[in-house]
PyMOL Python script that loads the backbone (N, CA, C, O; Angstrom):
from pymol import cmd

cmd.read_pdbstr("""\
ATOM      1  N   MET A   1      87.012 192.194 -60.431  1.00  0.00           N
ATOM      2  CA  MET A   1      86.640 190.969 -60.649  1.00  0.00           C
ATOM      3  C   MET A   1      85.992 190.872 -61.941  1.00  0.00           C
ATOM      4  O   MET A   1      85.081 191.687 -62.086  1.00  0.00           O
ATOM      5  N   SER A   2      86.195 190.157 -62.845  1.00  0.00           N
ATOM      6  CA  SER A   2      85.619 189.907 -64.370  1.00  0.00           C
ATOM      7  C   SER A   2      84.712 188.700 -64.281  1.00  0.00           C
ATOM      8  O   SER A   2      85.042 187.602 -63.834  1.00  0.00           O
ATOM      9  N   SER A   3      83.429 189.065 -64.803  1.00  0.00           N
ATOM     10  CA  SER A   3      82.510 187.926 -64.884  1.00  0.00           C
ATOM     11  C   SER A   3      82.359 187.733 -66.395  1.00  0.00           C
ATOM     12  O   SER A   3      82.396 188.676 -67.185  1.00  0.00           O
ATOM     13  N   VAL A   4      82.190 186.494 -66.737  1.00  0.00           N
ATOM     14  CA  VAL A   4      81.911 186.029 -68.118  1.00  0.00           C
ATOM     15  C   VAL A   4      80.479 186.182 -68.139  1.00  0.00           C
ATOM     16  O   VAL A   4      79.818 185.680 -67.230  1.00  0.00           O
ATOM     17  N   ARG A   5      79.895 186.856 -69.130  1.00  0.00           N
ATOM     18  CA  ARG A   5      78.448 186.992 -69.543  1.00  0.00           C
ATOM     19  C   ARG A   5      77.885 185.660 -70.043  1.00  0.00           C
ATOM     20  O   ARG A   5      78.404 185.108 -71.013  1.00  0.00           O
ATOM     21  N   ARG A   6      76.860 185.142 -69.420  1.00  0.00           N
ATOM     22  CA  ARG A   6      76.205 183.951 -69.996  1.00  0.00           C
ATOM     23  C   ARG A   6      75.995 184.005 -71.512  1.00  0.00           C
ATOM     24  O   ARG A   6      75.782 185.117 -71.995  1.00  0.00           O
ATOM     25  N   GLN A   7      76.026 183.039 -72.247  1.00  0.00           N
ATOM     26  CA  GLN A   7      75.498 183.104 -73.735  1.00  0.00           C
ATOM     27  C   GLN A   7      74.430 181.922 -73.777  1.00  0.00           C
ATOM     28  O   GLN A   7      74.651 180.717 -73.900  1.00  0.00           O
ATOM     29  N   TRP A   8      73.190 182.599 -73.641  1.00  0.00           N
ATOM     30  CA  TRP A   8      72.021 181.434 -73.644  1.00  0.00           C
ATOM     31  C   TRP A   8      71.781 181.120 -74.774  1.00  0.00           C
ATOM     32  O   TRP A   8      71.810 181.975 -75.660  1.00  0.00           O
ATOM     33  N   ALA A   9      71.479 179.808 -75.042  1.00  0.00           N
ATOM     34  CA  ALA A   9      71.040 179.259 -76.448  1.00  0.00           C
ATOM     35  C   ALA A   9      70.069 178.178 -76.149  1.00  0.00           C
ATOM     36  O   ALA A   9      70.059 177.499 -75.122  1.00  0.00           O
ATOM     37  N   THR A  10      69.092 178.071 -77.350  1.00  0.00           N
ATOM     38  CA  THR A  10      68.105 177.174 -77.264  1.00  0.00           C
ATOM     39  C   THR A  10      68.824 175.716 -77.381  1.00  0.00           C
ATOM     40  O   THR A  10      70.049 175.636 -77.481  1.00  0.00           O
ATOM     41  N   ILE A  11      68.003 174.599 -77.362  1.00  0.00           N
ATOM     42  CA  ILE A  11      68.545 173.371 -77.695  1.00  0.00           C
ATOM     43  C   ILE A  11      68.877 173.388 -79.382  1.00  0.00           C
ATOM     44  O   ILE A  11      69.956 173.074 -79.885  1.00  0.00           O
ATOM     45  N   LYS A  12      67.947 173.733 -79.934  1.00  0.00           N
ATOM     46  CA  LYS A  12      68.114 173.828 -81.400  1.00  0.00           C
ATOM     47  C   LYS A  12      69.623 174.499 -81.892  1.00  0.00           C
ATOM     48  O   LYS A  12      70.506 174.021 -82.605  1.00  0.00           O
ATOM     49  N   HIS A  13      69.522 175.754 -81.223  1.00  0.00           N
ATOM     50  CA  HIS A  13      70.876 176.375 -81.397  1.00  0.00           C
ATOM     51  C   HIS A  13      72.202 175.728 -81.119  1.00  0.00           C
ATOM     52  O   HIS A  13      73.220 175.805 -81.808  1.00  0.00           O
ATOM     53  N   THR A  14      72.004 175.013 -79.884  1.00  0.00           N
ATOM     54  CA  THR A  14      73.152 174.368 -79.252  1.00  0.00           C
ATOM     55  C   THR A  14      73.689 173.309 -80.215  1.00  0.00           C
ATOM     56  O   THR A  14      74.881 173.159 -80.482  1.00  0.00           O
ATOM     57  N   ALA A  15      72.472 172.448 -80.804  1.00  0.00           N
ATOM     58  CA  ALA A  15      72.716 171.354 -81.458  1.00  0.00           C
ATOM     59  C   ALA A  15      73.585 171.888 -82.993  1.00  0.00           C
ATOM     60  O   ALA A  15      74.507 171.311 -83.570  1.00  0.00           O
ATOM     61  N   ASP A  16      72.986 173.007 -83.305  1.00  0.00           N
ATOM     62  CA  ASP A  16      73.569 173.523 -84.580  1.00  0.00           C
ATOM     63  C   ASP A  16      75.046 173.965 -84.209  1.00  0.00           C
ATOM     64  O   ASP A  16      75.910 173.779 -85.065  1.00  0.00           O
ATOM     65  N   TYR A  17      75.354 174.462 -83.157  1.00  0.00           N
ATOM     66  CA  TYR A  17      76.433 174.789 -82.738  1.00  0.00           C
ATOM     67  C   TYR A  17      77.591 173.759 -82.521  1.00  0.00           C
ATOM     68  O   TYR A  17      78.787 173.979 -82.711  1.00  0.00           O
ATOM     69  N   LEU A  18      77.007 172.574 -82.081  1.00  0.00           N
ATOM     70  CA  LEU A  18      77.883 171.397 -82.066  1.00  0.00           C
ATOM     71  C   LEU A  18      77.918 170.567 -83.217  1.00  0.00           C
ATOM     72  O   LEU A  18      78.777 169.712 -83.433  1.00  0.00           O
ATOM     73  N   GLY A  19      76.955 170.848 -83.947  1.00  0.00           N
ATOM     74  CA  GLY A  19      76.995 169.862 -85.161  1.00  0.00           C
ATOM     75  C   GLY A  19      76.149 168.529 -85.074  1.00  0.00           C
ATOM     76  O   GLY A  19      76.338 167.546 -85.790  1.00  0.00           O
ATOM     77  N   VAL A  20      75.339 168.625 -84.245  1.00  0.00           N
ATOM     78  CA  VAL A  20      74.599 167.192 -83.725  1.00  0.00           C
ATOM     79  C   VAL A  20      73.178 167.526 -83.766  1.00  0.00           C
ATOM     80  O   VAL A  20      72.877 168.681 -84.068  1.00  0.00           O
ATOM     81  N   THR A  21      72.067 166.496 -83.448  1.00  0.00           N
ATOM     82  CA  THR A  21      71.049 166.724 -83.668  1.00  0.00           C
ATOM     83  C   THR A  21      70.271 167.241 -82.292  1.00  0.00           C
ATOM     84  O   THR A  21      70.883 167.079 -81.237  1.00  0.00           O
ATOM     85  N   ASP A  22      69.113 167.780 -82.254  1.00  0.00           N
ATOM     86  CA  ASP A  22      68.540 168.297 -80.858  1.00  0.00           C
ATOM     87  C   ASP A  22      68.383 167.168 -80.191  1.00  0.00           C
ATOM     88  O   ASP A  22      68.520 167.225 -78.969  1.00  0.00           O
ATOM     89  N   ARG A  23      68.084 165.971 -80.775  1.00  0.00           N
ATOM     90  CA  ARG A  23      67.909 164.803 -79.581  1.00  0.00           C
ATOM     91  C   ARG A  23      69.159 164.324 -78.983  1.00  0.00           C
ATOM     92  O   ARG A  23      69.138 163.748 -77.895  1.00  0.00           O
ATOM     93  N   THR A  24      70.303 164.539 -79.663  1.00  0.00           N
ATOM     94  CA  THR A  24      71.595 164.539 -79.041  1.00  0.00           C
ATOM     95  C   THR A  24      71.807 165.323 -77.762  1.00  0.00           C
ATOM     96  O   THR A  24      72.127 164.824 -76.682  1.00  0.00           O
ATOM     97  N   VAL A  25      71.578 166.693 -78.021  1.00  0.00           N
ATOM     98  CA  VAL A  25      71.645 167.595 -77.041  1.00  0.00           C
ATOM     99  C   VAL A  25      70.707 167.170 -75.851  1.00  0.00           C
ATOM    100  O   VAL A  25      71.189 167.212 -74.719  1.00  0.00           O
ATOM    101  N   ARG A  26      69.383 166.759 -76.023  1.00  0.00           N
ATOM    102  CA  ARG A  26      68.654 166.464 -75.122  1.00  0.00           C
ATOM    103  C   ARG A  26      69.271 165.044 -74.312  1.00  0.00           C
ATOM    104  O   ARG A  26      69.355 165.028 -73.084  1.00  0.00           O
ATOM    105  N   GLN A  27      69.589 164.143 -74.961  1.00  0.00           N
ATOM    106  CA  GLN A  27      70.355 163.018 -74.388  1.00  0.00           C
ATOM    107  C   GLN A  27      71.489 163.452 -73.409  1.00  0.00           C
ATOM    108  O   GLN A  27      71.640 162.956 -72.293  1.00  0.00           O
ATOM    109  N   MET A  28      72.331 164.510 -73.988  1.00  0.00           N
ATOM    110  CA  MET A  28      73.592 164.965 -73.379  1.00  0.00           C
ATOM    111  C   MET A  28      73.063 165.641 -71.922  1.00  0.00           C
ATOM    112  O   MET A  28      73.671 165.451 -70.869  1.00  0.00           O
ATOM    113  N   ILE A  29      71.905 166.414 -72.019  1.00  0.00           N
ATOM    114  CA  ILE A  29      71.477 166.951 -70.787  1.00  0.00           C
ATOM    115  C   ILE A  29      70.987 165.782 -69.826  1.00  0.00           C
ATOM    116  O   ILE A  29      71.224 165.767 -68.618  1.00  0.00           O
ATOM    117  N   ALA A  30      70.281 164.814 -70.503  1.00  0.00           N
ATOM    118  CA  ALA A  30      69.602 163.735 -69.621  1.00  0.00           C
ATOM    119  C   ALA A  30      70.756 162.967 -68.863  1.00  0.00           C
ATOM    120  O   ALA A  30      70.618 162.648 -67.682  1.00  0.00           O
ATOM    121  N   ASP A  31      71.982 162.660 -69.634  1.00  0.00           N
ATOM    122  CA  ASP A  31      72.993 161.832 -68.923  1.00  0.00           C
ATOM    123  C   ASP A  31      73.914 162.693 -68.187  1.00  0.00           C
ATOM    124  O   ASP A  31      74.759 162.129 -67.492  1.00  0.00           O
ATOM    125  N   GLY A  32      73.887 164.011 -68.227  1.00  0.00           N
ATOM    126  CA  GLY A  32      74.737 164.830 -67.341  1.00  0.00           C
ATOM    127  C   GLY A  32      76.011 165.425 -68.121  1.00  0.00           C
ATOM    128  O   GLY A  32      76.856 166.130 -67.569  1.00  0.00           O
ATOM    129  N   ARG A  33      76.039 165.094 -69.322  1.00  0.00           N
ATOM    130  CA  ARG A  33      77.142 165.811 -70.123  1.00  0.00           C
ATOM    131  C   ARG A  33      77.129 167.210 -70.206  1.00  0.00           C
ATOM    132  O   ARG A  33      78.154 167.890 -70.172  1.00  0.00           O
ATOM    133  N   LEU A  34      75.739 167.753 -70.337  1.00  0.00           N
ATOM    134  CA  LEU A  34      75.630 169.247 -70.514  1.00  0.00           C
ATOM    135  C   LEU A  34      74.385 169.496 -69.277  1.00  0.00           C
ATOM    136  O   LEU A  34      73.583 168.672 -68.837  1.00  0.00           O
ATOM    137  N   ARG A  35      74.545 170.788 -68.957  1.00  0.00           N
ATOM    138  CA  ARG A  35      73.732 171.321 -67.957  1.00  0.00           C
ATOM    139  C   ARG A  35      72.553 172.175 -68.737  1.00  0.00           C
ATOM    140  O   ARG A  35      72.852 173.125 -69.460  1.00  0.00           O
ATOM    141  N   GLY A  36      71.309 171.793 -68.545  1.00  0.00           N
ATOM    142  CA  GLY A  36      70.151 172.566 -69.092  1.00  0.00           C
ATOM    143  C   GLY A  36      69.612 173.465 -67.972  1.00  0.00           C
ATOM    144  O   GLY A  36      69.774 173.192 -66.783  1.00  0.00           O
ATOM    145  N   TYR A  37      68.943 174.586 -68.428  1.00  0.00           N
ATOM    146  CA  TYR A  37      68.285 175.467 -67.481  1.00  0.00           C
ATOM    147  C   TYR A  37      66.954 175.715 -67.867  1.00  0.00           C
ATOM    148  O   TYR A  37      66.720 176.158 -68.991  1.00  0.00           O
ATOM    149  N   ARG A  38      66.047 175.475 -67.048  1.00  0.00           N
ATOM    150  CA  ARG A  38      64.608 175.521 -67.407  1.00  0.00           C
ATOM    151  C   ARG A  38      64.001 176.854 -66.968  1.00  0.00           C
ATOM    152  O   ARG A  38      64.214 177.260 -65.825  1.00  0.00           O
ATOM    153  N   ASN A  39      63.319 177.492 -67.755  1.00  0.00           N
ATOM    154  CA  ASN A  39      62.594 178.677 -67.281  1.00  0.00           C
ATOM    155  C   ASN A  39      61.048 178.476 -67.661  1.00  0.00           C
ATOM    156  O   ASN A  39      60.661 178.789 -68.787  1.00  0.00           O
ATOM    157  N   GLY A  40      60.288 178.018 -66.826  1.00  0.00           N
ATOM    158  CA  GLY A  40      58.871 177.730 -67.346  1.00  0.00           C
ATOM    159  C   GLY A  40      59.125 176.427 -68.339  1.00  0.00           C
ATOM    160  O   GLY A  40      59.857 175.484 -68.037  1.00  0.00           O
ATOM    161  N   LYS A  41      58.451 176.538 -69.469  1.00  0.00           N
ATOM    162  CA  LYS A  41      58.586 175.418 -70.466  1.00  0.00           C
ATOM    163  C   LYS A  41      60.017 175.535 -71.366  1.00  0.00           C
ATOM    164  O   LYS A  41      60.400 174.637 -72.117  1.00  0.00           O
ATOM    165  N   PHE A  42      60.594 176.563 -71.191  1.00  0.00           N
ATOM    166  CA  PHE A  42      61.857 176.660 -72.002  1.00  0.00           C
ATOM    167  C   PHE A  42      63.017 176.156 -71.398  1.00  0.00           C
ATOM    168  O   PHE A  42      63.163 176.125 -70.176  1.00  0.00           O
ATOM    169  N   VAL A  43      63.939 175.716 -72.294  1.00  0.00           N
ATOM    170  CA  VAL A  43      65.150 175.030 -71.849  1.00  0.00           C
ATOM    171  C   VAL A  43      66.175 175.734 -72.558  1.00  0.00           C
ATOM    172  O   VAL A  43      66.120 175.837 -73.783  1.00  0.00           O
ATOM    173  N   ARG A  44      67.152 176.251 -71.848  1.00  0.00           N
ATOM    174  CA  ARG A  44      68.290 176.960 -72.355  1.00  0.00           C
ATOM    175  C   ARG A  44      69.636 176.409 -71.765  1.00  0.00           C
ATOM    176  O   ARG A  44      69.787 175.915 -70.648  1.00  0.00           O
ATOM    177  N   LEU A  45      70.623 176.603 -72.780  1.00  0.00           N
ATOM    178  CA  LEU A  45      71.925 176.082 -72.273  1.00  0.00           C
ATOM    179  C   LEU A  45      72.898 177.375 -72.286  1.00  0.00           C
ATOM    180  O   LEU A  45      72.747 178.303 -73.081  1.00  0.00           O
ATOM    181  N   ASP A  46      73.728 177.329 -71.486  1.00  0.00           N
ATOM    182  CA  ASP A  46      74.941 178.363 -71.527  1.00  0.00           C
ATOM    183  C   ASP A  46      76.151 177.795 -72.392  1.00  0.00           C
ATOM    184  O   ASP A  46      76.867 176.846 -72.070  1.00  0.00           O
ATOM    185  N   LEU A  47      76.242 178.561 -73.561  1.00  0.00           N
ATOM    186  CA  LEU A  47      77.320 178.105 -74.492  1.00  0.00           C
ATOM    187  C   LEU A  47      78.783 178.085 -73.851  1.00  0.00           C
ATOM    188  O   LEU A  47      79.667 177.285 -74.159  1.00  0.00           O
ATOM    189  N   ASN A  48      78.877 179.064 -72.946  1.00  0.00           N
ATOM    190  CA  ASN A  48      80.367 178.912 -72.166  1.00  0.00           C
ATOM    191  C   ASN A  48      80.369 177.682 -71.326  1.00  0.00           C
ATOM    192  O   ASN A  48      81.463 177.268 -70.944  1.00  0.00           O
ATOM    193  N   GLU A  49      79.292 177.048 -70.991  1.00  0.00           N
ATOM    194  CA  GLU A  49      79.565 175.620 -70.225  1.00  0.00           C
ATOM    195  C   GLU A  49      79.621 174.622 -71.147  1.00  0.00           C
ATOM    196  O   GLU A  49      80.237 173.583 -70.906  1.00  0.00           O
ATOM    197  N   VAL A  50      78.987 174.831 -72.291  1.00  0.00           N
ATOM    198  CA  VAL A  50      79.029 173.847 -73.471  1.00  0.00           C
ATOM    199  C   VAL A  50      80.526 173.802 -74.034  1.00  0.00           C
ATOM    200  O   VAL A  50      80.959 172.722 -74.436  1.00  0.00           O
ATOM    201  N   ASP A  51      81.247 174.837 -74.068  1.00  0.00           N
ATOM    202  CA  ASP A  51      82.600 174.811 -74.459  1.00  0.00           C
ATOM    203  C   ASP A  51      83.467 174.301 -73.388  1.00  0.00           C
ATOM    204  O   ASP A  51      84.477 173.640 -73.627  1.00  0.00           O
ATOM    205  N   ALA A  52      83.083 174.600 -72.244  1.00  0.00           N
ATOM    206  CA  ALA A  52      84.006 174.191 -70.929  1.00  0.00           C
ATOM    207  C   ALA A  52      83.968 172.645 -70.947  1.00  0.00           C
ATOM    208  O   ALA A  52      84.985 172.020 -70.645  1.00  0.00           O
ATOM    209  N   SER A  53      82.818 172.006 -71.295  1.00  0.00           N
ATOM    210  CA  SER A  53      82.410 170.728 -71.054  1.00  0.00           C
ATOM    211  C   SER A  53      83.126 169.686 -72.321  1.00  0.00           C
ATOM    212  O   SER A  53      82.976 168.464 -72.340  1.00  0.00           O
ATOM    213  N   MET A  54      83.834 170.390 -73.228  1.00  0.00           N
ATOM    214  CA  MET A  54      84.580 169.786 -74.162  1.00  0.00           C
ATOM    215  C   MET A  54      85.748 169.131 -73.834  1.00  0.00           C
ATOM    216  O   MET A  54      86.452 169.973 -73.275  1.00  0.00           O
ATOM    217  N   GLN A  55      86.364 168.010 -73.888  1.00  0.00           N
ATOM    218  CA  GLN A  55      87.470 167.337 -73.531  1.00  0.00           C
ATOM    219  C   GLN A  55      88.365 166.891 -74.635  1.00  0.00           C
ATOM    220  O   GLN A  55      87.907 166.238 -75.573  1.00  0.00           O
ATOM    221  N   PRO A  56      89.584 167.206 -74.565  1.00  0.00           N
ATOM    222  CA  PRO A  56      90.490 166.877 -75.796  1.00  0.00           C
ATOM    223  C   PRO A  56      90.808 165.374 -75.519  1.00  0.00           C
ATOM    224  O   PRO A  56      90.922 164.827 -74.422  1.00  0.00           O
ATOM    225  N   PHE A  57      90.924 164.834 -76.763  1.00  0.00           N
ATOM    226  CA  PHE A  57      91.510 163.502 -76.731  1.00  0.00           C
ATOM    227  C   PHE A  57      92.433 163.092 -78.128  1.00  0.00           C
ATOM    228  O   PHE A  57      92.254 163.836 -79.092  1.00  0.00           O
ATOM    229  N   GLY A  58      93.178 162.225 -78.260  1.00  0.00           N
ATOM    230  CA  GLY A  58      93.902 161.919 -79.130  1.00  0.00           C
ATOM    231  C   GLY A  58      95.205 162.925 -79.365  1.00  0.00           C
ATOM    232  O   GLY A  58      95.354 163.921 -78.658  1.00  0.00           O
ATOM    233  N   GLY A  59      96.104 162.583 -80.389  1.00  0.00           N
ATOM    234  CA  GLY A  59      97.139 163.549 -80.393  1.00  0.00           C
ATOM    235  C   GLY A  59      98.013 163.703 -79.227  1.00  0.00           C
ATOM    236  O   GLY A  59      98.478 162.757 -78.592  1.00  0.00           O
ATOM    237  N   ALA A  60      98.230 165.050 -78.958  1.00  0.00           N
ATOM    238  CA  ALA A  60      99.174 165.318 -77.920  1.00  0.00           C
ATOM    239  C   ALA A  60      98.138 165.564 -76.806  1.00  0.00           C
ATOM    240  O   ALA A  60      98.544 166.453 -76.058  1.00  0.00           O
ATOM    241  N   ALA A  61      97.095 165.139 -76.493  1.00  0.00           N
ATOM    242  CA  ALA A  61      96.076 165.447 -75.484  1.00  0.00           C
ATOM    243  C   ALA A  61      96.419 164.875 -74.195  1.00  0.00           C
ATOM    244  O   ALA A  61      95.672 165.035 -73.230  1.00  0.00           O
TER     245      ALA A  61
END
""", "prot")
cmd.dss("prot")
cmd.show_as("cartoon", "prot")
cmd.util.cbc("prot")
cmd.orient("prot")
């Protein structure tokens, strides 16, 4: 059984990864488009889940 290792990222790193602002990532968490994980005061996102949340559109999608 292979398991994919989680790739934890901060909100800032996730925003840079997606090419959006920190505020956009926070809004995406708030409206359910992304899942954030809290450990005390820190919020982290799993980049594998961020990639999986992407939906193709246009063209041959």
